[in-house]
C-alpha positions, 0 to 999 in steps of 0.5 A: 523247635521248628514251630517256635522259630517260625512263630518268632519269625512272624512276631518280630516284624509285627512288634517292630511295626507296633513300636515304630507306630507308637514312636510316630504317634508321640512325635506327632503330638499324641499324649503319652501314658503319663500325660494321659494319666495326669489328665484323668487324675482328677475325678469330676463328679455330679451329684448322681455320680457321688450318690452312686459311689456312696451307695457302694463305698459308704461304710454305714451302707455296707454295715446295714447291708450286712445286717440284712444278710445276717437277718436272712441267714438267721431266718433260714436257720430258724427253719431248721427246727421243722426238720428232723434233728439227728444226733450221734451219741456215745457213752462209757460208764464204769460202775463203782458199786453194783446194784443188788436185787433181793428175792427174799421177803424177810427182814434182818430180824427174820420176822418177815414184816420188814422189806417186803412182807408176804408179797416178797415171800411169794416172789421168793417161793416162785423164784426158788427153783431158778435160784437153785439152777443158777447156783448149779450152773455157776458150780459147773462153770466157775470161769464166769463166776467172777462176773455174776454174784453168788446165788443165795442159798436156797436153804436160807430163809432169812431172805437177806441174800441178793444178786448183784446186777450188771457189770463194771464197764458199760459201753453204748453208742447210737443215733437219736432223732426227733422232729416236731409234728404239731407245734403252733408256737414254733410255726409262729416263731418262724413268722417272727423271724421273717418280720425281723428280716423286714425290720433289718431291710427298713433299717438298711433303708434308713442308712441309705436315706441318711447317707443320701442326705449327707452326700447332698449336704456335702455336695451343696457345701462344696458348691457354696464354698465355690460360690463364696470363692468366686465372690471373694475372687471378684472382690480381689480382682476389683481391689486390683483394678481399683488400686491401679486406677487410684495409682494412676490418679495419684500419679496424675495428682488427681487422687490424694495419698490417703486414697492410695493408702486406702486402695492398698489396704483394700487390696491387702484385706482382700487377699486373706479372704481369698485364701480362706475361701480357697481353703474352704473349698478344699475342706469341703471337697475332703468332707465330700470324699469322706462321706462317699468313701473315696481316698482323701488323697484322690483329687476330685471336682464337682459339676454344677453351681448354685445358680443352676440349682436356684431354678429348683426353688421356684416350685410349689412347696405346699405339696410337702404338707400334703405328702403322706408319711408312708415313706418315713423310715422311723414310722415304718420301723415303729410299725414293724416293731409293733407287728413283731410284738403282736406276733410275739404275744400270739406266740406266747399265747400258743404256748398253752397249746399241746405239742406233738413230736416224733422220736426215734433212737437206735442204740447198741450196748455192751457190758463187760468186766474187762477191756477186751473189745473183740470178745464184747457182746453188743446188744442193739436197742431201738424204738420209735414213738410219739411224744405228746407234751401238754402244758398244765402249770408253769407258776404263772410264767406264761401269763405274766409274759403276755401281760408284759408284752401287752404293756410294751405294745402300749408303750410302743404305740405312745412312742409312735404317736409322739414320733409322728408329731415330731415328724410333722413339726420337722416337715413344717420347719423344713417347708418354712425354711424353704419358703424363707429361702425363696423369699430371701433369694428373690429379695437378694436377687433384686438387691443384687441387680441394684448393687451391681448397677450402683457399683458400675456407676460408682466405678465410672464416677470415680474414674472421672473424679465425681466420687471418692474411693470411700464411695466406691468401697461402700458400694463394693461392700454392699455388692459383696454382701448381696452376692453372699446372701444370694448364694446362701439363700440357695444353699439354705433352700437345698439343705431344707429340701434334702432334709424334707426328702429324708423325712418323707422317705424319698429314696435315691434308688427308688427315684432311679 
């Protein structure tokens, strides 16, 4: 209790000092926790940040990674076939009608020609003394007589008497074990499971490549929406300035009422375009959040603009034609499937090879006529041995399976050839789109300079009354179209570049 009071006495002044310090900081203008939370509420992302978040939050990527994990577990499970398989067994059997063993050689007619003939007579003569002693033993021990069938009469020459074998209830339990020693087909199947893991890894890589392309497309769509918003916002601001200028000229009787009405109409028509552009930005941000796996209610923003990314357009795009297809995920998956199919054919051929396995068993049996377990006599039985299995004939099943797999391999080769052709067409299409976008951007850039100069001249001419409002609106329309063509050219180039990188298999993780 004294220690507790001492601790409280030491902590109280420190807590009061901390509270006073926090109060002084708020009075001095330091932001509170709520204000800091509001300032940090909007998440600003670059393209690399968006890709990194998508690699950890995207659903398709998570599913692909889980598929790789599942294939690895399947591979590890296949190795269990090389280890001993140990099983515990137990059984109970109730005999409804016992088996009967006959010692005589005669038939029901007593002719001696049926049921065994002379050989049976020989066994009867040999076992006659034993049958006699069994009968005498049963006479002296009548307590076990119900468990053993009465011995045949030794004076009976008909040979029809038999001995019932076994008891009504049979109990058994034990352990069985087996392990393959030589099984070439099994060894090849283990290698096949390893190929399946490699195929799953490549499929996961395909998901990542598709995700990277989707994130890039969504990110570039936001940049395009923002650039379009800037263009329509500039149109709106110009419409306001033109309306003010026209209103001043109208008040000074230097502009007609028609010019004033046109200025109002231009301003009114610029407002819906601005709202649509703003809505397009919100929709593009929602699409980006959905692709990278963020909450749709989480406010985000992105960095950069299309003018900065326009520098990527000035590069030699002919290297795309010279790039190989080693990184293409579709061709790599087809090659992996072809390797698996070749291994499967070898595994089917190895089915003709004999197999050798080791077997062991230890069982304990008991037979009785009742359920008095304490008085049961349990008899152990065990063995160890080798089992050789030599395949000889299976109705042609293995032969036709090999033929079927070879036909499937030929089909897969045709698919690979066709896929390679389509991929090369896609590469050329992406390169052509990139080349067209570069030329369109250069032409639009030159046109933009002329349009801006023409608009400045038209504004000054309208201010001094040397041109009409119609001339000013026409030059502004050309300027707006030229700006949109410029940003659209950059956007088309970036989309074609992202598609080309996906086709060539440029992985974001490999680049990092």
